[in-house]
Chimera marker file (.cmm) of the C-alpha trace (Angstrom):
<marker_set name="trace">
<marker id="1" x="0.000" y="0.000" z="0.000" r="1" g="1" b="0" radius="0.5"/>
<marker id="2" x="1.247" y="3.449" z="-0.885" r="1" g="1" b="0" radius="0.5"/>
<marker id="3" x="1.777" y="5.890" z="1.988" r="1" g="1" b="0" radius="0.5"/>
<marker id="4" x="3.574" y="8.614" z="0.053" r="1" g="1" b="0" radius="0.5"/>
<marker id="5" x="1.428" y="11.549" z="-0.869" r="1" g="1" b="0" radius="0.5"/>
<marker id="6" x="1.546" y="14.530" z="-3.146" r="1" g="1" b="0" radius="0.5"/>
<marker id="7" x="-0.174" y="17.883" z="-3.236" r="1" g="1" b="0" radius="0.5"/>
<marker id="8" x="-2.542" y="18.137" z="-6.184" r="1" g="1" b="0" radius="0.5"/>
<marker id="9" x="-4.667" y="20.758" z="-7.907" r="1" g="1" b="0" radius="0.5"/>
<marker id="10" x="-8.211" y="21.080" z="-6.587" r="1" g="1" b="0" radius="0.5"/>
<marker id="11" x="-10.334" y="18.081" z="-7.520" r="1" g="1" b="0" radius="0.5"/>
<marker id="12" x="-14.066" y="18.758" z="-7.466" r="1" g="1" b="0" radius="0.5"/>
<marker id="13" x="-14.644" y="15.061" z="-6.815" r="1" g="1" b="0" radius="0.5"/>
<marker id="14" x="-13.274" y="15.418" z="-3.250" r="1" g="1" b="0" radius="0.5"/>
<marker id="15" x="-16.627" y="16.675" z="-2.004" r="1" g="1" b="0" radius="0.5"/>
<marker id="16" x="-18.448" y="13.833" z="-3.734" r="1" g="1" b="0" radius="0.5"/>
<marker id="17" x="-15.924" y="11.309" z="-2.399" r="1" g="1" b="0" radius="0.5"/>
<marker id="18" x="-16.543" y="12.654" z="1.112" r="1" g="1" b="0" radius="0.5"/>
<marker id="19" x="-20.327" y="12.338" z="0.734" r="1" g="1" b="0" radius="0.5"/>
<marker id="20" x="-19.954" y="8.760" z="-0.502" r="1" g="1" b="0" radius="0.5"/>
<marker id="21" x="-17.689" y="7.880" z="2.423" r="1" g="1" b="0" radius="0.5"/>
<marker id="22" x="-20.037" y="9.615" z="4.858" r="1" g="1" b="0" radius="0.5"/>
<marker id="23" x="-22.819" y="7.267" z="3.723" r="1" g="1" b="0" radius="0.5"/>
<marker id="24" x="-20.508" y="4.274" z="4.231" r="1" g="1" b="0" radius="0.5"/>
<marker id="25" x="-19.587" y="5.471" z="7.728" r="1" g="1" b="0" radius="0.5"/>
<marker id="26" x="-23.244" y="6.062" z="8.576" r="1" g="1" b="0" radius="0.5"/>
<marker id="27" x="-24.022" y="2.484" z="7.489" r="1" g="1" b="0" radius="0.5"/>
<marker id="28" x="-21.192" y="1.141" z="9.661" r="1" g="1" b="0" radius="0.5"/>
<marker id="29" x="-21.795" y="3.241" z="12.796" r="1" g="1" b="0" radius="0.5"/>
<marker id="30" x="-25.474" y="4.149" z="12.491" r="1" g="1" b="0" radius="0.5"/>
<marker id="31" x="-26.735" y="6.585" z="15.117" r="1" g="1" b="0" radius="0.5"/>
<marker id="32" x="-23.537" y="6.004" z="17.108" r="1" g="1" b="0" radius="0.5"/>
<marker id="33" x="-21.977" y="8.639" z="14.791" r="1" g="1" b="0" radius="0.5"/>
<marker id="34" x="-23.395" y="11.979" z="15.928" r="1" g="1" b="0" radius="0.5"/>
<marker id="35" x="-21.300" y="14.050" z="13.488" r="1" g="1" b="0" radius="0.5"/>
<marker id="36" x="-19.389" y="13.142" z="10.324" r="1" g="1" b="0" radius="0.5"/>
<marker id="37" x="-17.436" y="16.111" z="8.962" r="1" g="1" b="0" radius="0.5"/>
<marker id="38" x="-15.054" y="16.753" z="6.068" r="1" g="1" b="0" radius="0.5"/>
<marker id="39" x="-11.930" y="18.584" z="7.279" r="1" g="1" b="0" radius="0.5"/>
<marker id="40" x="-8.432" y="19.218" z="5.990" r="1" g="1" b="0" radius="0.5"/>
<marker id="41" x="-7.323" y="20.741" z="2.713" r="1" g="1" b="0" radius="0.5"/>
<marker id="42" x="-9.717" y="18.740" z="0.537" r="1" g="1" b="0" radius="0.5"/>
<marker id="43" x="-12.626" y="20.407" z="2.399" r="1" g="1" b="0" radius="0.5"/>
<marker id="44" x="-11.557" y="23.887" z="1.267" r="1" g="1" b="0" radius="0.5"/>
<marker id="45" x="-12.910" y="25.013" z="-2.132" r="1" g="1" b="0" radius="0.5"/>
<marker id="46" x="-10.336" y="25.534" z="-4.894" r="1" g="1" b="0" radius="0.5"/>
<marker id="47" x="-7.538" y="24.402" z="-2.588" r="1" g="1" b="0" radius="0.5"/>
<marker id="48" x="-4.457" y="22.488" z="-3.663" r="1" g="1" b="0" radius="0.5"/>
<marker id="49" x="-4.241" y="19.573" z="-1.263" r="1" g="1" b="0" radius="0.5"/>
<marker id="50" x="-2.833" y="16.162" z="-0.569" r="1" g="1" b="0" radius="0.5"/>
<marker id="51" x="-5.309" y="13.748" z="-2.073" r="1" g="1" b="0" radius="0.5"/>
<marker id="52" x="-6.327" y="12.127" z="1.216" r="1" g="1" b="0" radius="0.5"/>
<marker id="53" x="-9.804" y="13.017" z="2.455" r="1" g="1" b="0" radius="0.5"/>
<marker id="54" x="-9.778" y="13.703" z="6.204" r="1" g="1" b="0" radius="0.5"/>
<marker id="55" x="-12.977" y="12.946" z="8.096" r="1" g="1" b="0" radius="0.5"/>
<marker id="56" x="-13.745" y="13.661" z="11.757" r="1" g="1" b="0" radius="0.5"/>
<marker id="57" x="-16.381" y="11.416" z="13.280" r="1" g="1" b="0" radius="0.5"/>
<marker id="58" x="-17.923" y="12.468" z="16.586" r="1" g="1" b="0" radius="0.5"/>
<marker id="59" x="-19.324" y="9.426" z="18.384" r="1" g="1" b="0" radius="0.5"/>
<marker id="60" x="-21.474" y="9.050" z="21.460" r="1" g="1" b="0" radius="0.5"/>
<marker id="61" x="-20.673" y="7.117" z="23.517" r="1" g="1" b="0" radius="0.5"/>
<marker id="62" x="-16.943" y="6.918" z="22.784" r="1" g="1" b="0" radius="0.5"/>
<marker id="63" x="-16.001" y="3.268" z="23.102" r="1" g="1" b="0" radius="0.5"/>
<marker id="64" x="-12.809" y="1.263" z="23.302" r="1" g="1" b="0" radius="0.5"/>
<marker id="65" x="-10.581" y="0.628" z="20.315" r="1" g="1" b="0" radius="0.5"/>
<marker id="66" x="-11.777" y="-2.946" z="19.793" r="1" g="1" b="0" radius="0.5"/>
<marker id="67" x="-15.318" y="-1.779" z="19.075" r="1" g="1" b="0" radius="0.5"/>
<marker id="68" x="-14.211" y="0.397" z="16.144" r="1" g="1" b="0" radius="0.5"/>
<marker id="69" x="-11.556" y="-1.988" z="14.901" r="1" g="1" b="0" radius="0.5"/>
<marker id="70" x="-14.108" y="-4.782" z="14.586" r="1" g="1" b="0" radius="0.5"/>
<marker id="71" x="-16.388" y="-2.530" z="12.539" r="1" g="1" b="0" radius="0.5"/>
<marker id="72" x="-13.845" y="-0.870" z="10.254" r="1" g="1" b="0" radius="0.5"/>
<marker id="73" x="-11.251" y="-3.598" z="9.686" r="1" g="1" b="0" radius="0.5"/>
<marker id="74" x="-13.741" y="-5.497" z="7.524" r="1" g="1" b="0" radius="0.5"/>
<marker id="75" x="-14.316" y="-2.463" z="5.287" r="1" g="1" b="0" radius="0.5"/>
<marker id="76" x="-10.866" y="-1.717" z="3.756" r="1" g="1" b="0" radius="0.5"/>
<marker id="77" x="-9.701" y="0.387" z="6.707" r="1" g="1" b="0" radius="0.5"/>
<marker id="78" x="-6.558" y="-0.177" z="8.710" r="1" g="1" b="0" radius="0.5"/>
<marker id="79" x="-5.824" y="1.218" z="12.150" r="1" g="1" b="0" radius="0.5"/>
<marker id="80" x="-2.915" y="3.623" z="12.545" r="1" g="1" b="0" radius="0.5"/>
<marker id="81" x="-1.360" y="4.097" z="15.981" r="1" g="1" b="0" radius="0.5"/>
<marker id="82" x="-1.159" y="7.774" z="16.962" r="1" g="1" b="0" radius="0.5"/>
<marker id="83" x="-0.029" y="9.564" z="20.100" r="1" g="1" b="0" radius="0.5"/>
<marker id="84" x="-3.308" y="11.300" z="20.880" r="1" g="1" b="0" radius="0.5"/>
<marker id="85" x="-5.736" y="10.577" z="23.684" r="1" g="1" b="0" radius="0.5"/>
<marker id="86" x="-9.394" y="9.950" z="22.916" r="1" g="1" b="0" radius="0.5"/>
<marker id="87" x="-8.861" y="9.510" z="19.175" r="1" g="1" b="0" radius="0.5"/>
<marker id="88" x="-8.612" y="6.548" z="16.847" r="1" g="1" b="0" radius="0.5"/>
<marker id="89" x="-7.265" y="6.909" z="13.321" r="1" g="1" b="0" radius="0.5"/>
<marker id="90" x="-8.155" y="4.556" z="10.507" r="1" g="1" b="0" radius="0.5"/>
<marker id="91" x="-6.733" y="4.806" z="6.990" r="1" g="1" b="0" radius="0.5"/>
<marker id="92" x="-8.639" y="3.632" z="3.968" r="1" g="1" b="0" radius="0.5"/>
<marker id="93" x="-7.023" y="2.308" z="0.840" r="1" g="1" b="0" radius="0.5"/>
<marker id="94" x="-8.674" y="1.856" z="-2.540" r="1" g="1" b="0" radius="0.5"/>
<marker id="95" x="-6.783" y="-0.239" z="-5.087" r="1" g="1" b="0" radius="0.5"/>
<marker id="96" x="-3.699" y="0.029" z="-2.868" r="1" g="1" b="0" radius="0.5"/>
<marker id="97" x="-3.788" y="3.850" z="-2.763" r="1" g="1" b="0" radius="0.5"/>
<marker id="98" x="-4.298" y="5.765" z="0.487" r="1" g="1" b="0" radius="0.5"/>
<marker id="99" x="-7.537" y="7.747" z="0.037" r="1" g="1" b="0" radius="0.5"/>
<marker id="100" x="-9.107" y="8.571" z="3.434" r="1" g="1" b="0" radius="0.5"/>
<marker id="101" x="-8.253" y="9.247" z="7.067" r="1" g="1" b="0" radius="0.5"/>
<marker id="102" x="-11.035" y="8.639" z="9.576" r="1" g="1" b="0" radius="0.5"/>
<marker id="103" x="-10.545" y="10.254" z="12.979" r="1" g="1" b="0" radius="0.5"/>
<marker id="104" x="-12.967" y="8.849" z="15.546" r="1" g="1" b="0" radius="0.5"/>
<marker id="105" x="-13.431" y="11.125" z="18.568" r="1" g="1" b="0" radius="0.5"/>
<marker id="106" x="-15.869" y="11.572" z="21.435" r="1" g="1" b="0" radius="0.5"/>
<marker id="107" x="-18.694" y="13.960" z="20.581" r="1" g="1" b="0" radius="0.5"/>
<marker id="108" x="-19.249" y="16.710" z="23.156" r="1" g="1" b="0" radius="0.5"/>
<marker id="109" x="-20.465" y="20.304" z="23.396" r="1" g="1" b="0" radius="0.5"/>
<marker id="110" x="-17.065" y="21.593" z="22.212" r="1" g="1" b="0" radius="0.5"/>
<marker id="111" x="-16.768" y="19.245" z="19.236" r="1" g="1" b="0" radius="0.5"/>
<marker id="112" x="-17.116" y="22.037" z="16.665" r="1" g="1" b="0" radius="0.5"/>
<marker id="113" x="-14.558" y="24.217" z="18.486" r="1" g="1" b="0" radius="0.5"/>
<marker id="114" x="-11.779" y="21.759" z="17.626" r="1" g="1" b="0" radius="0.5"/>
<marker id="115" x="-8.813" y="23.178" z="15.756" r="1" g="1" b="0" radius="0.5"/>
<marker id="116" x="-9.608" y="21.084" z="12.677" r="1" g="1" b="0" radius="0.5"/>
<marker id="117" x="-12.921" y="22.921" z="12.221" r="1" g="1" b="0" radius="0.5"/>
<marker id="118" x="-11.458" y="26.316" z="13.083" r="1" g="1" b="0" radius="0.5"/>
<marker id="119" x="-8.742" y="25.842" z="10.451" r="1" g="1" b="0" radius="0.5"/>
<marker id="120" x="-11.180" y="24.628" z="7.792" r="1" g="1" b="0" radius="0.5"/>
<marker id="121" x="-13.735" y="27.377" z="8.394" r="1" g="1" b="0" radius="0.5"/>
<marker id="122" x="-11.162" y="30.170" z="8.651" r="1" g="1" b="0" radius="0.5"/>
<marker id="123" x="-9.574" y="29.144" z="5.354" r="1" g="1" b="0" radius="0.5"/>
<marker id="124" x="-13.005" y="28.921" z="3.710" r="1" g="1" b="0" radius="0.5"/>
<marker id="125" x="-13.739" y="32.476" z="4.893" r="1" g="1" b="0" radius="0.5"/>
<marker id="126" x="-10.310" y="33.815" z="3.834" r="1" g="1" b="0" radius="0.5"/>
<marker id="127" x="-9.590" y="32.565" z="0.291" r="1" g="1" b="0" radius="0.5"/>
<marker id="128" x="-6.381" y="34.590" z="0.015" r="1" g="1" b="0" radius="0.5"/>
<marker id="129" x="-5.004" y="32.768" z="3.048" r="1" g="1" b="0" radius="0.5"/>
<marker id="130" x="-6.241" y="29.438" z="1.663" r="1" g="1" b="0" radius="0.5"/>
<marker id="131" x="-4.317" y="30.158" z="-1.542" r="1" g="1" b="0" radius="0.5"/>
<marker id="132" x="-1.178" y="30.894" z="0.491" r="1" g="1" b="0" radius="0.5"/>
<marker id="133" x="-1.714" y="27.709" z="2.518" r="1" g="1" b="0" radius="0.5"/>
<marker id="134" x="-1.902" y="25.713" z="-0.725" r="1" g="1" b="0" radius="0.5"/>
<marker id="135" x="1.435" y="27.142" z="-1.827" r="1" g="1" b="0" radius="0.5"/>
<marker id="136" x="2.962" y="26.310" z="1.568" r="1" g="1" b="0" radius="0.5"/>
<marker id="137" x="1.686" y="22.729" z="1.334" r="1" g="1" b="0" radius="0.5"/>
<marker id="138" x="3.053" y="22.331" z="-2.188" r="1" g="1" b="0" radius="0.5"/>
<marker id="139" x="6.451" y="23.758" z="-1.197" r="1" g="1" b="0" radius="0.5"/>
<marker id="140" x="6.793" y="21.599" z="1.918" r="1" g="1" b="0" radius="0.5"/>
<marker id="141" x="5.657" y="18.479" z="0.083" r="1" g="1" b="0" radius="0.5"/>
<marker id="142" x="8.281" y="19.039" z="-2.605" r="1" g="1" b="0" radius="0.5"/>
<marker id="143" x="10.954" y="19.756" z="0.006" r="1" g="1" b="0" radius="0.5"/>
<marker id="144" x="10.090" y="16.615" z="2.001" r="1" g="1" b="0" radius="0.5"/>
<marker id="145" x="9.775" y="14.261" z="-0.963" r="1" g="1" b="0" radius="0.5"/>
<marker id="146" x="6.220" y="13.165" z="-0.179" r="1" g="1" b="0" radius="0.5"/>
<marker id="147" x="7.105" y="11.978" z="3.345" r="1" g="1" b="0" radius="0.5"/>
<marker id="148" x="3.888" y="12.557" z="5.297" r="1" g="1" b="0" radius="0.5"/>
<marker id="149" x="5.516" y="12.863" z="8.747" r="1" g="1" b="0" radius="0.5"/>
<marker id="150" x="8.053" y="15.458" z="7.597" r="1" g="1" b="0" radius="0.5"/>
<marker id="151" x="5.406" y="17.259" z="5.551" r="1" g="1" b="0" radius="0.5"/>
<marker id="152" x="3.076" y="17.534" z="8.555" r="1" g="1" b="0" radius="0.5"/>
<marker id="153" x="5.831" y="18.809" z="10.874" r="1" g="1" b="0" radius="0.5"/>
<marker id="154" x="6.989" y="21.369" z="8.302" r="1" g="1" b="0" radius="0.5"/>
<marker id="155" x="3.668" y="23.165" z="8.081" r="1" g="1" b="0" radius="0.5"/>
<marker id="156" x="2.806" y="23.320" z="11.798" r="1" g="1" b="0" radius="0.5"/>
<marker id="157" x="4.048" y="26.908" z="12.192" r="1" g="1" b="0" radius="0.5"/>
<marker id="158" x="1.810" y="28.147" z="9.391" r="1" g="1" b="0" radius="0.5"/>
<marker id="159" x="-1.172" y="26.179" z="10.707" r="1" g="1" b="0" radius="0.5"/>
<marker id="160" x="-0.581" y="27.603" z="14.197" r="1" g="1" b="0" radius="0.5"/>
<marker id="161" x="-0.838" y="31.165" z="12.836" r="1" g="1" b="0" radius="0.5"/>
<marker id="162" x="-4.141" y="30.387" z="11.116" r="1" g="1" b="0" radius="0.5"/>
<marker id="163" x="-5.637" y="28.671" z="14.151" r="1" g="1" b="0" radius="0.5"/>
<marker id="164" x="-4.501" y="31.504" z="16.428" r="1" g="1" b="0" radius="0.5"/>
<marker id="165" x="-6.281" y="33.992" z="14.144" r="1" g="1" b="0" radius="0.5"/>
<marker id="166" x="-9.430" y="31.833" z="14.090" r="1" g="1" b="0" radius="0.5"/>
<marker id="167" x="-9.420" y="31.472" z="17.881" r="1" g="1" b="0" radius="0.5"/>
<marker id="168" x="-8.964" y="35.217" z="18.377" r="1" g="1" b="0" radius="0.5"/>
<marker id="169" x="-11.821" y="35.904" z="15.973" r="1" g="1" b="0" radius="0.5"/>
<marker id="170" x="-14.112" y="33.629" z="18.029" r="1" g="1" b="0" radius="0.5"/>
<marker id="171" x="-12.694" y="34.917" z="21.348" r="1" g="1" b="0" radius="0.5"/>
<marker id="172" x="-11.402" y="31.451" z="22.288" r="1" g="1" b="0" radius="0.5"/>
<marker id="173" x="-8.287" y="30.708" z="24.303" r="1" g="1" b="0" radius="0.5"/>
<marker id="174" x="-5.196" y="30.055" z="22.190" r="1" g="1" b="0" radius="0.5"/>
<marker id="175" x="-3.934" y="26.463" z="21.980" r="1" g="1" b="0" radius="0.5"/>
<marker id="176" x="-0.845" y="24.805" z="20.589" r="1" g="1" b="0" radius="0.5"/>
<marker id="177" x="-1.452" y="22.515" z="17.632" r="1" g="1" b="0" radius="0.5"/>
<link id1="1" id2="2" r="1" g="1" b="0" radius="0.2"/>
<link id1="2" id2="3" r="1" g="1" b="0" radius="0.2"/>
<link id1="3" id2="4" r="1" g="1" b="0" radius="0.2"/>
<link id1="4" id2="5" r="1" g="1" b="0" radius="0.2"/>
<link id1="5" id2="6" r="1" g="1" b="0" radius="0.2"/>
<link id1="6" id2="7" r="1" g="1" b="0" radius="0.2"/>
<link id1="7" id2="8" r="1" g="1" b="0" radius="0.2"/>
<link id1="8" id2="9" r="1" g="1" b="0" radius="0.2"/>
<link id1="9" id2="10" r="1" g="1" b="0" radius="0.2"/>
<link id1="10" id2="11" r="1" g="1" b="0" radius="0.2"/>
<link id1="11" id2="12" r="1" g="1" b="0" radius="0.2"/>
<link id1="12" id2="13" r="1" g="1" b="0" radius="0.2"/>
<link id1="13" id2="14" r="1" g="1" b="0" radius="0.2"/>
<link id1="14" id2="15" r="1" g="1" b="0" radius="0.2"/>
<link id1="15" id2="16" r="1" g="1" b="0" radius="0.2"/>
<link id1="16" id2="17" r="1" g="1" b="0" radius="0.2"/>
<link id1="17" id2="18" r="1" g="1" b="0" radius="0.2"/>
<link id1="18" id2="19" r="1" g="1" b="0" radius="0.2"/>
<link id1="19" id2="20" r="1" g="1" b="0" radius="0.2"/>
<link id1="20" id2="21" r="1" g="1" b="0" radius="0.2"/>
<link id1="21" id2="22" r="1" g="1" b="0" radius="0.2"/>
<link id1="22" id2="23" r="1" g="1" b="0" radius="0.2"/>
<link id1="23" id2="24" r="1" g="1" b="0" radius="0.2"/>
<link id1="24" id2="25" r="1" g="1" b="0" radius="0.2"/>
<link id1="25" id2="26" r="1" g="1" b="0" radius="0.2"/>
<link id1="26" id2="27" r="1" g="1" b="0" radius="0.2"/>
<link id1="27" id2="28" r="1" g="1" b="0" radius="0.2"/>
<link id1="28" id2="29" r="1" g="1" b="0" radius="0.2"/>
<link id1="29" id2="30" r="1" g="1" b="0" radius="0.2"/>
<link id1="30" id2="31" r="1" g="1" b="0" radius="0.2"/>
<link id1="31" id2="32" r="1" g="1" b="0" radius="0.2"/>
<link id1="32" id2="33" r="1" g="1" b="0" radius="0.2"/>
<link id1="33" id2="34" r="1" g="1" b="0" radius="0.2"/>
<link id1="34" id2="35" r="1" g="1" b="0" radius="0.2"/>
<link id1="35" id2="36" r="1" g="1" b="0" radius="0.2"/>
<link id1="36" id2="37" r="1" g="1" b="0" radius="0.2"/>
<link id1="37" id2="38" r="1" g="1" b="0" radius="0.2"/>
<link id1="38" id2="39" r="1" g="1" b="0" radius="0.2"/>
<link id1="39" id2="40" r="1" g="1" b="0" radius="0.2"/>
<link id1="40" id2="41" r="1" g="1" b="0" radius="0.2"/>
<link id1="41" id2="42" r="1" g="1" b="0" radius="0.2"/>
<link id1="42" id2="43" r="1" g="1" b="0" radius="0.2"/>
<link id1="43" id2="44" r="1" g="1" b="0" radius="0.2"/>
<link id1="44" id2="45" r="1" g="1" b="0" radius="0.2"/>
<link id1="45" id2="46" r="1" g="1" b="0" radius="0.2"/>
<link id1="46" id2="47" r="1" g="1" b="0" radius="0.2"/>
<link id1="47" id2="48" r="1" g="1" b="0" radius="0.2"/>
<link id1="48" id2="49" r="1" g="1" b="0" radius="0.2"/>
<link id1="49" id2="50" r="1" g="1" b="0" radius="0.2"/>
<link id1="50" id2="51" r="1" g="1" b="0" radius="0.2"/>
<link id1="51" id2="52" r="1" g="1" b="0" radius="0.2"/>
<link id1="52" id2="53" r="1" g="1" b="0" radius="0.2"/>
<link id1="53" id2="54" r="1" g="1" b="0" radius="0.2"/>
<link id1="54" id2="55" r="1" g="1" b="0" radius="0.2"/>
<link id1="55" id2="56" r="1" g="1" b="0" radius="0.2"/>
<link id1="56" id2="57" r="1" g="1" b="0" radius="0.2"/>
<link id1="57" id2="58" r="1" g="1" b="0" radius="0.2"/>
<link id1="58" id2="59" r="1" g="1" b="0" radius="0.2"/>
<link id1="59" id2="60" r="1" g="1" b="0" radius="0.2"/>
<link id1="60" id2="61" r="1" g="1" b="0" radius="0.2"/>
<link id1="61" id2="62" r="1" g="1" b="0" radius="0.2"/>
<link id1="62" id2="63" r="1" g="1" b="0" radius="0.2"/>
<link id1="63" id2="64" r="1" g="1" b="0" radius="0.2"/>
<link id1="64" id2="65" r="1" g="1" b="0" radius="0.2"/>
<link id1="65" id2="66" r="1" g="1" b="0" radius="0.2"/>
<link id1="66" id2="67" r="1" g="1" b="0" radius="0.2"/>
<link id1="67" id2="68" r="1" g="1" b="0" radius="0.2"/>
<link id1="68" id2="69" r="1" g="1" b="0" radius="0.2"/>
<link id1="69" id2="70" r="1" g="1" b="0" radius="0.2"/>
<link id1="70" id2="71" r="1" g="1" b="0" radius="0.2"/>
<link id1="71" id2="72" r="1" g="1" b="0" radius="0.2"/>
<link id1="72" id2="73" r="1" g="1" b="0" radius="0.2"/>
<link id1="73" id2="74" r="1" g="1" b="0" radius="0.2"/>
<link id1="74" id2="75" r="1" g="1" b="0" radius="0.2"/>
<link id1="75" id2="76" r="1" g="1" b="0" radius="0.2"/>
<link id1="76" id2="77" r="1" g="1" b="0" radius="0.2"/>
<link id1="77" id2="78" r="1" g="1" b="0" radius="0.2"/>
<link id1="78" id2="79" r="1" g="1" b="0" radius="0.2"/>
<link id1="79" id2="80" r="1" g="1" b="0" radius="0.2"/>
<link id1="80" id2="81" r="1" g="1" b="0" radius="0.2"/>
<link id1="81" id2="82" r="1" g="1" b="0" radius="0.2"/>
<link id1="82" id2="83" r="1" g="1" b="0" radius="0.2"/>
<link id1="83" id2="84" r="1" g="1" b="0" radius="0.2"/>
<link id1="84" id2="85" r="1" g="1" b="0" radius="0.2"/>
<link id1="85" id2="86" r="1" g="1" b="0" radius="0.2"/>
<link id1="86" id2="87" r="1" g="1" b="0" radius="0.2"/>
<link id1="87" id2="88" r="1" g="1" b="0" radius="0.2"/>
<link id1="88" id2="89" r="1" g="1" b="0" radius="0.2"/>
<link id1="89" id2="90" r="1" g="1" b="0" radius="0.2"/>
<link id1="90" id2="91" r="1" g="1" b="0" radius="0.2"/>
<link id1="91" id2="92" r="1" g="1" b="0" radius="0.2"/>
<link id1="92" id2="93" r="1" g="1" b="0" radius="0.2"/>
<link id1="93" id2="94" r="1" g="1" b="0" radius="0.2"/>
<link id1="94" id2="95" r="1" g="1" b="0" radius="0.2"/>
<link id1="95" id2="96" r="1" g="1" b="0" radius="0.2"/>
<link id1="96" id2="97" r="1" g="1" b="0" radius="0.2"/>
<link id1="97" id2="98" r="1" g="1" b="0" radius="0.2"/>
<link id1="98" id2="99" r="1" g="1" b="0" radius="0.2"/>
<link id1="99" id2="100" r="1" g="1" b="0" radius="0.2"/>
<link id1="100" id2="101" r="1" g="1" b="0" radius="0.2"/>
<link id1="101" id2="102" r="1" g="1" b="0" radius="0.2"/>
<link id1="102" id2="103" r="1" g="1" b="0" radius="0.2"/>
<link id1="103" id2="104" r="1" g="1" b="0" radius="0.2"/>
<link id1="104" id2="105" r="1" g="1" b="0" radius="0.2"/>
<link id1="105" id2="106" r="1" g="1" b="0" radius="0.2"/>
<link id1="106" id2="107" r="1" g="1" b="0" radius="0.2"/>
<link id1="107" id2="108" r="1" g="1" b="0" radius="0.2"/>
<link id1="108" id2="109" r="1" g="1" b="0" radius="0.2"/>
<link id1="109" id2="110" r="1" g="1" b="0" radius="0.2"/>
<link id1="110" id2="111" r="1" g="1" b="0" radius="0.2"/>
<link id1="111" id2="112" r="1" g="1" b="0" radius="0.2"/>
<link id1="112" id2="113" r="1" g="1" b="0" radius="0.2"/>
<link id1="113" id2="114" r="1" g="1" b="0" radius="0.2"/>
<link id1="114" id2="115" r="1" g="1" b="0" radius="0.2"/>
<link id1="115" id2="116" r="1" g="1" b="0" radius="0.2"/>
<link id1="116" id2="117" r="1" g="1" b="0" radius="0.2"/>
<link id1="117" id2="118" r="1" g="1" b="0" radius="0.2"/>
<link id1="118" id2="119" r="1" g="1" b="0" radius="0.2"/>
<link id1="119" id2="120" r="1" g="1" b="0" radius="0.2"/>
<link id1="120" id2="121" r="1" g="1" b="0" radius="0.2"/>
<link id1="121" id2="122" r="1" g="1" b="0" radius="0.2"/>
<link id1="122" id2="123" r="1" g="1" b="0" radius="0.2"/>
<link id1="123" id2="124" r="1" g="1" b="0" radius="0.2"/>
<link id1="124" id2="125" r="1" g="1" b="0" radius="0.2"/>
<link id1="125" id2="126" r="1" g="1" b="0" radius="0.2"/>
<link id1="126" id2="127" r="1" g="1" b="0" radius="0.2"/>
<link id1="127" id2="128" r="1" g="1" b="0" radius="0.2"/>
<link id1="128" id2="129" r="1" g="1" b="0" radius="0.2"/>
<link id1="129" id2="130" r="1" g="1" b="0" radius="0.2"/>
<link id1="130" id2="131" r="1" g="1" b="0" radius="0.2"/>
<link id1="131" id2="132" r="1" g="1" b="0" radius="0.2"/>
<link id1="132" id2="133" r="1" g="1" b="0" radius="0.2"/>
<link id1="133" id2="134" r="1" g="1" b="0" radius="0.2"/>
<link id1="134" id2="135" r="1" g="1" b="0" radius="0.2"/>
<link id1="135" id2="136" r="1" g="1" b="0" radius="0.2"/>
<link id1="136" id2="137" r="1" g="1" b="0" radius="0.2"/>
<link id1="137" id2="138" r="1" g="1" b="0" radius="0.2"/>
<link id1="138" id2="139" r="1" g="1" b="0" radius="0.2"/>
<link id1="139" id2="140" r="1" g="1" b="0" radius="0.2"/>
<link id1="140" id2="141" r="1" g="1" b="0" radius="0.2"/>
<link id1="141" id2="142" r="1" g="1" b="0" radius="0.2"/>
<link id1="142" id2="143" r="1" g="1" b="0" radius="0.2"/>
<link id1="143" id2="144" r="1" g="1" b="0" radius="0.2"/>
<link id1="144" id2="145" r="1" g="1" b="0" radius="0.2"/>
<link id1="145" id2="146" r="1" g="1" b="0" radius="0.2"/>
<link id1="146" id2="147" r="1" g="1" b="0" radius="0.2"/>
<link id1="147" id2="148" r="1" g="1" b="0" radius="0.2"/>
<link id1="148" id2="149" r="1" g="1" b="0" radius="0.2"/>
<link id1="149" id2="150" r="1" g="1" b="0" radius="0.2"/>
<link id1="150" id2="151" r="1" g="1" b="0" radius="0.2"/>
<link id1="151" id2="152" r="1" g="1" b="0" radius="0.2"/>
<link id1="152" id2="153" r="1" g="1" b="0" radius="0.2"/>
<link id1="153" id2="154" r="1" g="1" b="0" radius="0.2"/>
<link id1="154" id2="155" r="1" g="1" b="0" radius="0.2"/>
<link id1="155" id2="156" r="1" g="1" b="0" radius="0.2"/>
<link id1="156" id2="157" r="1" g="1" b="0" radius="0.2"/>
<link id1="157" id2="158" r="1" g="1" b="0" radius="0.2"/>
<link id1="158" id2="159" r="1" g="1" b="0" radius="0.2"/>
<link id1="159" id2="160" r="1" g="1" b="0" radius="0.2"/>
<link id1="160" id2="161" r="1" g="1" b="0" radius="0.2"/>
<link id1="161" id2="162" r="1" g="1" b="0" radius="0.2"/>
<link id1="162" id2="163" r="1" g="1" b="0" radius="0.2"/>
<link id1="163" id2="164" r="1" g="1" b="0" radius="0.2"/>
<link id1="164" id2="165" r="1" g="1" b="0" radius="0.2"/>
<link id1="165" id2="166" r="1" g="1" b="0" radius="0.2"/>
<link id1="166" id2="167" r="1" g="1" b="0" radius="0.2"/>
<link id1="167" id2="168" r="1" g="1" b="0" radius="0.2"/>
<link id1="168" id2="169" r="1" g="1" b="0" radius="0.2"/>
<link id1="169" id2="170" r="1" g="1" b="0" radius="0.2"/>
<link id1="170" id2="171" r="1" g="1" b="0" radius="0.2"/>
<link id1="171" id2="172" r="1" g="1" b="0" radius="0.2"/>
<link id1="172" id2="173" r="1" g="1" b="0" radius="0.2"/>
<link id1="173" id2="174" r="1" g="1" b="0" radius="0.2"/>
<link id1="174" id2="175" r="1" g="1" b="0" radius="0.2"/>
<link id1="175" id2="176" r="1" g="1" b="0" radius="0.2"/>
<link id1="176" id2="177" r="1" g="1" b="0" radius="0.2"/>
</marker_set>
């Protein structure tokens, strides 16, 4: 399976691919999934992005890993160990190509105040900044040769600036990403 990624021109099919996957997730989790949201660069109109669709799934109640693994491992998803509390990450591959990241998190009153939503919404509201973010992603991807870990670390400073601006705009406390 391919883990390397590249930043691509905007693909209008990303929104459709999200909607299709959302239906699949809803069939797997049913009412257990309170929220299923498209985040990341592919959720921003006209944005250059890595071609992996990021999805945040707010679940209630939030259960142990085994519950989700049993449901998703049969559906072309594989679990990826991450160093984050209260979050499970599953990758989906289609024809051996990495296409989706599913982040399963507990749903609570602050779910939509998460940095992932603040980043997405701020970039949607500020297209000039979204354009700049696309250039940053393309530059860092080229510099890091498609290595996802290096790529992610490289752009944290830029992401922090955007999230800080979004948090100030909503009068929320600043947080480190």
